[in-house]
PAZAPA-4460 file (N, C-alpha, C; in steps of 0.05 Angstrom, whole numbers, plus 32768, in hexadecimal, padded with zeros to 4 digits):
% residues 273
    n_x    n_y    n_z   ca_x   ca_y   ca_z    c_x    c_y    c_z   seq   type   mol
   8012   7FEA   8000   8000   8000   8000   8010   8019   7FFE     1      M     A
   800D   802B   7FEC   801D   8044   7FEB   800A   805A   7FF6     2      K     A
   8015   806D   8005   8005   8085   8011   8010   809D   8003     3      S     A
   7FFC   80AD   7FFA   8004   80C6   7FEC   7FF7   80DC   7FFE     4      E     A
   8007   80ED   800A   8001   8104   801A   7FFC   811D   8006     5      I     A
   7FE4   8128   8006   7FDF   8139   7FF0   7FD4   8153   7FFC     6      V     A
   7FD8   816D   7FF1   7FCC   8183   7FF6   7FBA   818D   7FE0     7      I     A
   7FA3   8194   7FE6   7F90   819E   7FD3   7F89   81BC   7FD5     8      Y     A
   7F8B   81C7   7FBD   7F86   81E6   7FC0   7F6B   81ED   7FB6     9      N     A
   7F59   81F9   7FC5   7F40   81FC   7FBE   7F3A   8210   7FA6    10      L     A
   7F4B   8223   7FA6   7F48   8239   7F92   7F4F   822D   7F75    11      A     A
   7F63   821D   7F74   7F6B   8212   7F5B   7F65   81F6   7F56    12      T     A
   7F5C   81E6   7F67   7F58   81CC   7F61   7F72   81BB   7F61    13      G     A
   7F88   81C6   7F65   7F9F   81BA   7F62   7FA9   81A7   7F79    14      F     A
   7FB2   8190   7F74   7FBD   817F   7F89   7FDC   817E   7F89    15      E     A
   7FE9   8182   7F9F   8004   8182   7FA3   800B   8168   7FB3    16      E     A
   8017   8155   7FA7   8022   813E   7FB6   8038   8143   7FC6    17      V     A
   8038   8140   7FE2   804B   8147   7FF3   805F   8132   7FF8    18      I     A
   8055   8118   7FFE   8064   80FF   7FFF   8054   80E8   7FF3    19      L     A
   8064   80D6   7FE6   8057   80BF   7FDD   806C   80A8   7FE9    20      L     A
   8061   8095   7FFC   806F   8082   8007   8066   8065   8009    21      L     A
   8076   8053   800C   806F   8038   800E   8068   8031   802B    22      D     A
   8054   8040   8035   804F   803D   8053   8031   8046   8057    23      Q     A
   8023   803A   8068   8008   8041   806B   8006   805B   807F    24      H     A
   8000   8070   8076   7FFE   808A   8088   7FE3   8091   8087    25      L     A
   7FDB   80A3   8099   7FBF   80AB   809C   7FBE   80C6   80A8    26      E     A
   7FA5   80D4   80A3   7F98   80E8   80B2   7FAB   8103   80B7    27      A     A
   7FAF   8112   80A4   7FC2   8129   80A7   7FB4   8140   80B6    28      P     A
   7FC1   814A   80CB   7FBA   8164   80D7   7FCD   817A   80CB    29      N     A
   7FC4   8193   80CB   7FD3   81A7   80C1   7FDA   81B9   80DA    30      W     A
   7FF3   81BD   80DF   7FFA   81D0   80F7   7FF3   81EC   80F3    31      T     A
   7FEA   81F9   8109   7FDF   8213   8106   7FF2   8227   80FB    32      P     A
   800E   8220   80FC   8022   8233   80F1   8027   8231   80D4    33      D     A
   8015   821F   80C8   801A   821A   80AC   8033   820A   80A2    34      N     A
   8041   8200   80B5   805B   81F5   80B0   805E   81D6   80A9    35      A     A
   804B   81C8   80B4   804D   81AD   80B4   8033   819E   80B5    36      A     A
   8033   8184   80AD   801E   8170   80B2   8024   815C   80C7    37      L     A
   8010   8152   80D3   8015   813D   80E7   8004   8124   80DE    38      I     A
   8014   810D   80DC   8006   80F6   80D0   800B   80DF   80E5    39      V     A
   7FFD   80C9   80E2   8002   80B0   80EF   8005   8099   80DE    40      N     A
   8016   8086   80E6   801A   806F   80D8   8028   8059   80E8    41      G     A
   801F   803F   80E9   802D   8029   80F3   802D   802F   8113    42      E     A
   8019   803C   811F   8017   8040   813A   8027   8058   8147    43      G     A
   8032   8069   8133   8042   807E   813D   8038   8098   812E    44      R     A
   8042   80B1   8138   803B   80C8   812E   8056   80D5   8121    45      L     A
   8050   80E2   8109   8066   80EF   80FA   8061   810D   80F3    46      Y     A
   8074   811C   80F2   8072   8138   80E9   807F   8139   80CD    47      R     A
   8071   8148   80BC   8078   814B   809E   807B   816B   809A    48      V     A
   8094   8172   809B   8098   8190   8098   8095   8196   807A    49      D     A
   8085   81A9   8074   807E   81B0   8059   8094   81BD   804A    50      L     A
   80A7   81C7   8056   80C0   81D4   804A   80D3   81BF   803F    51      S     A
   80D0   81A8   8049   80E3   8190   8042   80D7   8177   804A    52      A     A
   80C0   816F   803B   80B1   8159   8042   80C1   813D   8046    53      P     A
   80BF   8133   805F   80C8   8119   8067   80BB   8111   8080    54      A     A
   80B8   80F8   8088   80AE   80ED   80A1   80C2   80F2   80B7    55      L     A
   80BB   8101   80CB   80CA   8103   80E4   80BA   80FA   80FC    56      A     A
   80C4   80E2   8109   80B6   80D8   811E   80B4   80E9   8135    57      T     A
   809B   80EB   8141   8094   80F9   815B   8097   80E9   8171    58      I     A
   80A6   80EF   8182   80A9   80DE   819C   808F   80DC   81AC    59      E     A
   8083   80C6   81B0   806B   80C4   81C0   806F   80AF   81DA    60      T     A
   8087   80AA   81E1   808D   809C   81F8   807F   807F   81F7    61      G     A
   806F   8077   820A   8065   805B   820A   804F   8056   81F4    62      F     A
   8045   806C   81E7   8031   806B   81D5   8036   8062   81B9    63      A     A
   8033   8048   81B3   803D   803D   819A   8027   8032   818B    64      T     A
   800E   8034   818F   7FF5   802C   8183   7FE3   8043   817D    65      Q     A
   7FEE   8057   8171   7FDE   8070   816B   7FCC   806B   8154    66      I     A
   7FB5   8073   8154   7FA4   8070   813F   7FA1   808C   812F    67      N     A
   7F8E   808B   811D   7F8C   80A4   810C   7F7C   80BC   8115    68      N     A
   7F78   80BB   812F   7F67   80D1   813E   7F7A   80E2   814F    69      D     A
   7F88   80F4   8142   7F9B   8107   814E   7F99   8124   8146    70      H     A
   7FA4   8136   8152   7FA2   8152   8146   7FB4   8167   8157    71      G     A
   7FB0   817E   8153   7FC2   8193   815B   7FAF   81A9   8168    72      V     A
   7FBB   81B6   8182   7FAD   81C8   8190   7FA9   81E1   8181    73      S     A
   7F96   81F2   8184   7F94   820D   8174   7FAC   821E   8178    74      P     A
   7FBB   821A   8190   7FD1   822E   818E   7FEB   821F   8186    75      D     A
   7FE9   8208   817F   7FFE   81F9   8171   8016   81EE   8183    76      G     A
   800E   81ED   819D   8022   81E3   81B1   801E   81C8   81BA    77      T     A
   8008   81BC   81B3   8002   81A0   81BE   7FF6   818E   81AB    78      T     A
   7FFD   8175   81AC   7FF1   815F   819A   7FDC   8153   81AF    79      L     A
   7FC8   8146   819F   7FB7   8134   81AC   7FB3   8119   819A    80      V     A
   7FB2   8104   81A8   7FB3   80EC   819A   7F9F   80D6   81A6    81      M     A
   7F9B   80C4   8198   7F8B   80AB   81A2   7F9C   8092   819E    82      S     A
   7FA0   8084   81B3   7FB4   806F   81B4   7FA9   8058   81C6    83      D     A
   7FAE   803F   81C0   7FA3   8029   81CD   7FB8   8016   81DB    84      S     A
   7FD2   8023   81DF   7FE8   8014   81E9   7FE0   800B   8207    85      T     A
   7FD6   801D   8216   7FD1   8018   8234   7FBB   8004   823A    86      E     A
   7FA4   800C   8228   7F8A   7FFE   822F   7F84   7FE6   821C    87      E     A
   7F91   7FE6   8205   7F88   7FD3   81EF   7F6E   7FE0   81E1    88      G     A
   7F68   7FF7   81E7   7F50   8005   81DD   7F57   8022   81E1    89      S     A
   7F4E   8033   81CA   7F5A   804D   81C6   7F4F   8060   81E0    90      S     A
   7F66   8070   81E7   7F64   8082   81FE   7F70   809D   81F1    91      V     A
   7F67   80B3   81FA   7F71   80CE   81F1   7F87   80D8   8203    92      I     A
   7F9E   80E2   81F7   7FB3   80EC   8204   7FBE   8109   81F9    93      Y     A
   7FCA   811A   8207   7FD7   8131   81FC   7FF6   8130   8203    94      T     A
   8005   813E   81F3   8022   813F   81F6   802B   8158   81E7    95      L     A
   8043   8164   81EC   804F   817A   81DF   804E   8176   81C3    96      P     A
   804C   818C   81B0   804D   8189   8194   8068   817E   818A    97      I     A
   8080   8180   8199   8099   8177   8193   809B   8158   819B    98      T     A
   8089   814D   81A8   8088   8132   81B4   808E   8131   81D1    99      G     A
   808E   8119   81DE   8092   8117   81F9   8082   8102   8203   100      G     A
   807D   8103   821F   806E   80EF   822C   8050   80F6   822E   101      T     A
   803F   80E4   8224   8023   80EA   8221   8018   80EC   823C   102      P     A
   8002   8100   823E   7FF2   8101   8256   7FD6   80F7   8251   103      T     A
   7FCC   80E4   8261   7FB3   80D7   825A   7F9C   80EC   8260   104      R     A
   7F89   80EE   824E   7F70   8100   8253   7F57   80F2   825B   105      I     A
   7F50   80E1   824B   7F36   80D1   8250   7F3D   80B6   8260   106      T     A
   7F33   80B4   8277   7F34   809B   8287   7F27   8083   827B   107      P     A
   7F13   8089   8269   7F02   8072   825E   7F08   806D   8243   108      L     A
   7F06   8055   823B   7F0A   804A   8221   7EF2   803A   8217   109      A     A
   7EED   803D   81FE   7EFE   8046   81E5   7EF5   8067   81E6   110      P     A
   7F0B   8079   81E1   7F07   8095   81DB   7F15   809B   81C3   111      S     A
   7F0B   80A6   81AD   7F1B   80AF   8193   7F18   80CB   8191   112      Y     A
   7F2D   80DE   8193   7F2E   80F8   8190   7F27   8100   8173   113      W     A
   7F1A   8119   8172   7F13   8124   8156   7F12   8143   8156   114      H     A
   7F0E   8150   816C   7F0C   816D   8168   7F16   817B   8182   115      G     A
   7F21   8194   817B   7F2A   81A5   8191   7F1B   81C0   818F   116      W     A
   7F10   81C7   81A5   7F01   81E0   81A5   7F13   81F9   819D   117      S     A
   7F0A   820C   8191   7F1C   8223   8188   7F28   8233   819F   118      P     A
   7F1E   8231   81B6   7F2C   8240   81CE   7F3F   822D   81DB   119      D     A
   7F44   8215   81D1   7F56   8202   81DD   7F50   81F5   81F6   120      G     A
   7F38   81F8   81FF   7F30   81EF   821A   7F22   81D3   821B   121      A     A
   7F17   81C9   8202   7F07   81B2   8203   7F0E   81A0   81EC   122      T     A
   7F0E   8185   81F0   7F11   8170   81DD   7EF4   8164   81D7   123      L     A
   7EF2   815D   81BB   7ED9   8150   81B3   7EE2   8136   81A9   124      A     A
   7ED0   811F   81AE   7EDA   8104   81A6   7EC2   80F4   81A5   125      Y     A
   7EC5   80DD   8198   7EB4   80C8   8196   7EBA   80B1   81AC   126      T     A
   7EA6   80A7   81B8   7EAC   8094   81CE   7E96   8082   81D1   127      A     A
   7E9A   8069   81D9   7E86   8056   81E0   7E83   8050   81FB   128      K     A
   7E6C   805C   8209   7E68   8058   8226   7E51   8047   822C   129      R     A
   7E44   803F   8217   7E2C   802D   8219   7E2B   8017   8201   130      G     A
   7E18   8019   81F3   7E13   8006   81DC   7E1E   8012   81C2   131      E     A
   7E1F   802D   81C3   7E25   803B   81A8   7E3C   8051   81AC   132      T     A
   7E4A   805B   8196   7E5B   806F   8197   7E4A   808B   8195   133      F     A
   7E50   809C   81AB   7E45   80B6   81A9   7E5A   80CE   81AA   134      E     A
   7E54   80E4   81A6   7E65   80FA   81A9   7E67   8104   81C7   135      I     A
   7E82   8108   81D1   7E87   8112   81EA   7E9D   812A   81EA   136      Y     A
   7E9D   813A   81FF   7EB0   814E   8201   7EBC   814B   821E   137      T     A
   7ED3   8155   8222   7EE0   8158   823C   7EF5   816F   823D   138      C     A
   7EFA   8179   8252   7F10   818D   8256   7F2B   8183   824C   139      P     A
   7F3B   8196   8240   7F54   818B   8232   7F67   8180   8246   140      V     A
   7F64   8187   8260   7F75   817C   8273   7F6C   8161   8282   141      H     A
   7F55   8159   8278   7F45   8145   8285   7F2E   814E   8299   142      G     A
   7F20   813C   829F   7F09   8143   82AF   7EF0   8136   82A8   143      G     A
   7EDA   813F   82B3   7EBF   8131   82AC   7EBA   8136   828F   144      E     A
   7EB0   811E   8283   7EAA   8121   8267   7E8A   8126   8265   145      E     A
   7E84   8133   824F   7E69   8139   8249   7E5E   812D   822F   146      R     A
   7E47   811F   8232   7E3C   8111   821A   7E2D   8126   820B   147      Q     A
   7E32   8128   81F2   7E27   813D   81E0   7E0E   8134   81D0   148      V     A
   7E10   811B   81C6   7DFE   8111   81B4   7DEF   80F6   81C2   149      T     A
   7DD7   80F3   81B9   7DC7   80DC   81C5   7DB5   80CE   81AF   150      F     A
   7DB4   80B4   81B4   7DA0   80A7   81A0   7DAA   80A2   8186   151      G     A
   7DC4   80A2   817E   7DCE   809B   8166   7DD8   807C   8166   152      F     A
   7DD8   8071   814E   7DE1   8058   814B   7E01   8057   814A   153      D     A
   7E0C   806D   8140   7E29   8071   8141   7E2D   808D   8139   154      H     A
   7E43   8098   814A   7E4C   80B3   8143   7E6B   80B3   8142   155      C     A
   7E76   80C6   8132   7E94   80C8   812E   7E99   80E3   8124   156      D     A
   7EB2   80EB   8123   7EBF   80FF   8117   7EB5   811E   8121   157      G     A
   7EB2   8122   813A   7EA9   813C   8145   7EC1   8152   813D   158      P     A
   7EB9   8168   8136   7ECC   817E   812F   7EBE   8198   8130   159      D     A
   7ECB   81AA   8143   7EBE   81C4   8146   7EBF   81D9   812F   160      Y     A
   7EAC   81E9   812C   7EAC   8201   811D   7EC0   8213   8129   161      T     A
   7ECA   8226   8118   7EE2   8236   811F   7ED5   824D   8137   162      T     A
   7EBE   8250   8137   7EB2   8263   814E   7EAC   8254   8167   163      D     A
   7EAE   8238   8166   7EA7   8229   817E   7E8A   8223   8183   164      G     A
   7E78   822E   816F   7E5C   822C   8175   7E4D   8212   816F   165      A     A
   7E5B   8202   815E   7E50   81EB   8153   7E65   81D3   8155   166      W     A
   7E5D   81BB   815A   7E6D   81A3   8153   7E61   8193   813B   167      I     A
   7E70   8191   8127   7E64   817F   8111   7E6F   8163   8114   168      W     A
   7E60   814F   810B   7E64   8133   810D   7E57   8124   80FB   169      F     A
   7E5E   8109   80F6   7E4E   80F8   80E7   7E3F   80E6   80F8   170      N     A
   7E26   80E0   80F5   7E15   80D1   8107   7E05   80BF   80F5   171      G     A
   7E00   80A5   8101   7DEF   8091   80F0   7DD8   808D   8102   172      E     A
   7DC0   808F   80F4   7DA7   8086   80FF   7D98   8078   80E7   173      R     A
   7D8A   8060   80EE   7D79   8056   80DD   7D89   804D   80C2   174      D     A
   7DA0   8042   80C7   7DB6   8038   80B3   7DBD   804F   80A0   175      A     A
   7DBB   8069   80A7   7DC2   807F   8095   7DD5   808F   80A3   176      R     A
   7DED   8094   8096   7E04   80A7   80A3   7E02   80C2   8096   177      V     A
   7DF9   80D4   80A7   7DF7   80F1   809D   7E0C   8104   80AC   178      C     A
   7E0F   811D   80A5   7E1E   812D   80B3   7E0C   8141   80C3   179      L     A
   7E14   8146   80DD   7E03   8153   80F1   7E14   816B   80FA   180      W     A
   7E06   817E   8107   7E14   8192   8119   7E02   8194   8134   181      R     A
   7E11   819C   8146   7E04   819C   8162   7E14   81B1   8173   182      V     A
   7E05   81BF   8185   7E11   81D0   8197   7E23   81C0   81AA   183      R     A
   7E3B   81CA   81B5   7E4D   81BB   81C5   7E3C   81B1   81DE   184      P     A
   7E26   81C1   81E5   7E16   81B6   81FE   7E01   81A2   81F6   185      D     A
   7E01   8199   81DD   7DEA   8187   81D5   7DD2   8191   81C9   186      G     A
   7DD0   81AC   81C8   7DB8   81B8   81BE   7DB8   81B9   81A0   187      R     A
   7DA0   81BF   8195   7D9E   81C7   8179   7DA8   81B3   8163   188      D     A
   7DA5   819A   8167   7DAF   8186   8152   7DA2   818A   8139   189      L     A
   7DB1   818C   8126   7DA9   818F   810A   7DB4   817D   80F6   190      E     A
   7DA9   8170   80E3   7DB1   8160   80CE   7DBA   8173   80B9   191      C     A
   7DD3   8174   80B0   7DDC   8186   809C   7DE3   8179   807F   192      M     A
   7DE7   8161   807E   7DEC   8154   8065   7DE0   8138   8066   193      V     A
   7DCA   8133   8057   7DBE   8119   8056   7DB8   8113   803A   194      A     A
   7DC6   8100   802C   7DC2   80F9   8012   7DC7   80DC   800F   195      D     A
   7DCC   80D0   7FF6   7DCE   80B4   7FF0   7DEC   80AB   7FF7   196      D     A
   7DFD   80BC   8000   7E19   80B4   8005   7E1B   80AE   8025   197      R     A
   7E30   80A2   802D   7E37   809C   8048   7E4C   80AE   804F   198      V     A
   7E45   80C2   805F   7E57   80DB   8063   7E63   80DA   807E   199      N     A
   7E7F   80E0   8081   7E90   80DE   8096   7EA2   80F5   8099   200      W     A
   7EAC   80FB   80B1   7EC2   810B   80BA   7EBE   8126   80AE   201      F     A
   7EAC   8135   80B6   7EA8   8153   80AF   7EBD   8162   80BC   202      P     A
   7EC8   8176   80AC   7EDD   818B   80BA   7ED7   81A6   80B1   203      H     A
   7ECA   81B6   80C2   7EC5   81D2   80BC   7EE2   81E2   80B7   204      P     A
   7EE0   81F2   80A3   7EF5   8202   809A   7EFD   8217   80AF   205      S     A
   7F17   8221   80B2   7F1C   8234   80C5   7F0F   8251   80BF   206      P     A
   7F06   8257   80A8   7EF8   8270   80A3   7EDB   826A   80A7   207      D     A
   7ED2   8255   80B0   7EB5   8251   80B5   7EA1   8250   80A0   208      G     A
   7EAB   824D   808A   7E99   8250   8072   7E90   8234   8068   209      K     A
   7E9F   821D   806A   7E99   8206   805D   7EA3   81EF   806E   210      S     A
   7E9A   81D7   8065   7EA2   81BE   8074   7EAB   81A8   8061   211      V     A
   7EC2   81A1   8064   7ECD   8188   8052   7EC7   816E   8061   212      L     A
   7EBE   815C   804F   7EB9   813F   805B   7EBC   812A   8046   213      Y     A
   7EBF   8113   804F   7EC4   80FA   8041   7EA8   80EC   803A   214      L     A
   7EA3   80E8   8020   7E89   80D8   8019   7E8F   80BC   800C   215      A     A
   7E84   80A9   8019   7E85   808D   800F   7E6D   8088   7FFC   216      Y     A
   7E6D   8073   7FEC   7E57   806D   7FDD   7E41   8064   7FEF   217      E     A
   7E29   8065   7FE8   7E12   805D   7FF7   7E13   803F   7FFC   218      G     A
   7E0B   8039   8014   7E0C   801C   801C   7E25   8014   802B   219      G     A
   7E39   8024   802B   7E54   801D   8038   7E50   801A   8055   220      T     A
   7E5A   8008   8062   7E59   8001   807E   7E71   800B   808E   221      Q     A
   7E6D   801C   80A0   7E85   8026   80B0   7E95   803B   809F   222      G     A
   7EB0   803D   80A5   7EC2   804E   8093   7EDB   8041   808C   223      H     A
   7ED6   802B   8079   7EEC   801D   8071   7F02   802C   8060   224      P     A
   7F16   801E   805E   7F2E   802A   8050   7F2C   801C   8034   225      S     A
   7F3E   8029   8021   7F40   801C   8006   7F26   8019   7FF9   226      E     A
   7F19   8030   7FF4   7F00   8033   7FE8   7F00   804C   7FD2   227      R     A
   7EF1   804A   7FBF   7EEF   8063   7FB1   7EDA   8075   7FBE   228      Q     A
   7EE5   808E   7FC6   7ED5   809F   7FD5   7ED6   80BC   7FC9   229      V     A
   7EC8   80CE   7FD4   7EC9   80EA   7FCA   7ED1   80FD   7FE3   230      E     A
   7EDF   8113   7FDE   7EE3   8127   7FEE   7ECF   813C   7FE6   231      L     A
   7EBE   8147   7FF7   7EA9   815A   7FF2   7EA8   8172   8006   232      R     A
   7E9E   8186   7FFB   7E9E   81A1   8009   7E7E   81AA   8009   233      L     A
   7E77   81B3   801F   7E5C   81BD   8025   7E5F   81D6   8034   234      V     A
   7E4B   81EB   8031   7E4A   8202   803C   7E46   81FC   805D   235      S     A
   7E50   820C   806E   7E4C   8209   8088   7E2F   820C   8093   236      A     A
   7E1F   8215   8080   7E01   8215   8087   7DF4   8201   8078   237      E     A
   7DFF   81ED   806D   7DF3   81D7   805F   7DED   81DC   8045   238      G     A
   7DE0   81CE   8035   7DDB   81D1   8019   7DE3   81BB   8008   239      G     A
   7DE7   81C1   7FEC   7DF1   81AD   7FDB   7E11   81AB   7FDB   240      R     A
   7E19   8192   7FE0   7E37   8190   7FE2   7E47   8190   7FC7   241      P     A
   7E60   8198   7FC7   7E6F   819B   7FAE   7E83   8183   7FAE   242      Q     A
   7E86   8173   7F9A   7E9A   815E   7F9A   7EB5   816B   7F90   243      V     A
   7EC7   8166   7FA1   7EE1   8174   7F9B   7EF4   8160   7F8D   244      L     A
   7EF3   8145   7F94   7F02   8132   7F87   7EFC   8117   7F8D   245      L     A
   7F02   8102   7F7C   7EFE   80E6   7F85   7F1A   80DB   7F87   246      E     A
   7F18   80C8   7F97   7F34   80BD   7FA1   7F30   80A0   7FAB   247      L     A
   7F46   8090   7FAA   7F49   8076   7FB9   7F50   807C   7FD6   248      Y     A
   7F3F   8077   7FE9   7F44   807F   8005   7F32   8074   8018   249      G     A
   7F28   8086   8028   7F14   807E   803E   7F21   8082   8059   250      G     A
   7F21   806E   806A   7F2D   8070   8084   7F4A   8077   8081   251      Q     A
   7F52   808F   808D   7F6C   8098   808D   7F6E   80B0   8079   252      G     A
   7F5C   80B6   806B   7F5E   80CB   8056   7F5C   80E6   8063   253      T     A
   7F44   80EA   8073   7F42   8106   8082   7F36   8100   809C   254      I     A
   7F3C   80ED   80AB   7F2E   80E9   80C4   7F2D   80FE   80D8   255      N     A
   7F41   8111   80D8   7F43   8126   80EB   7F49   8140   80DD   256      V     A
   7F46   8157   80EF   7F4A   8171   80E2   7F62   8174   80CF   257      P     A
   7F5E   817F   80B6   7F73   817E   80A2   7F74   8196   8092   258      C     A
   7F67   81AC   809A   7F68   81C5   808E   7F82   81D6   8092   259      W     A
   7F8B   81E2   807E   7F9F   81F7   8082   7F95   820E   8092   260      A     A
   7FA4   821E   80A0   7F9A   8236   80AE   7F89   8249   809F   261      P     A
   7F8D   824E   8088   7F7E   8263   8079   7F68   825A   806B   262      Y     A
   7F61   823D   806A   7F4B   8234   805F   7F4C   8230   803E   263      S     A
   7F62   8236   8037   7F66   8231   8015   7F71   8217   800E   264      Q     A
   7F7B   8208   8022   7F86   81ED   801C   7F7E   81DA   8031   265      R     A
   7F82   81C1   802B   7F7C   81AD   803F   7F8E   8194   8035   266      F     A
   7F96   8182   8048   7FA6   816B   8043   7F92   8152   8044   267      A     A
   7F9C   813E   8035   7F8F   8123   8037   7FA3   810E   8031   268      F     A
   7F99   80F3   8032   7FAC   80E0   8028   7F9B   80CE   8015   269      V     A
   7FA7   80C8   7FFE   7F9F   80B6   7FEA   7FAE   809E   7FEB   270      R     A
   7FA4   8088   7FE4   7FB0   806E   7FE8   7FB1   805F   7FCA   271      Y     A
   7FC8   804F   7FC8   7FCD   8041   7FB1   7FD1   8024   7FB5   272      H     A
   7FC4   8012   7FAB   7FC7   7FF5   7FB2   7FE3   7FEB   7FA6   273      A     A
***
């Protein structure tokens, strides 16, 4: 499997291939200083400096089973990651952006990080505390978690809007996966994209105007890898989505926030068998 880390320019539609490697890599985050991407692969985290692209391992101490749910704090000083080394099931940790010893945030597993509030105070994640996965939040330094969604068959991919007023996520009800938004306190739940596709991982743009997401073919179960998928863009207020490109990808392509700071570009991973 070859992994191609790509930057897409919204204004031109041009794709810039940053790296093409014989290694399975996933889920690029863009650092707030516009200097680098953070990706995961084979249980580790890597930094890819855009000025001279190459994989540089980030020291994560005991954590060697890191999955594709990781990100960067709004101020660019801290990494958050989801790792299963201690529990055998995913738990959320933070550590310095340069690497170091992880600090455990969520006492319960499984917990998969996906969003960081713009003020840096709160983490949003998907977690299974009963029969299904729902959306939760907790303080960035740990503490009591708050359940945000209720009554879904499955929820994933929570990500904050740039003003902190909404959390977007994908949620399944009655065997249909749609994109939703909800207030951080659980109020005002709204279905924003509901069509014949299976839609996952919505990421609001930093300028607040649009939302990038991954669209599987109708009937897809879960969020598998190695599928023909589309990257789509929809207005932050909903409406008819725009298809940006088709690619071979899925799981690992845009699981986590991937926008450049000024909303003109985003990063993704394409795969080659």
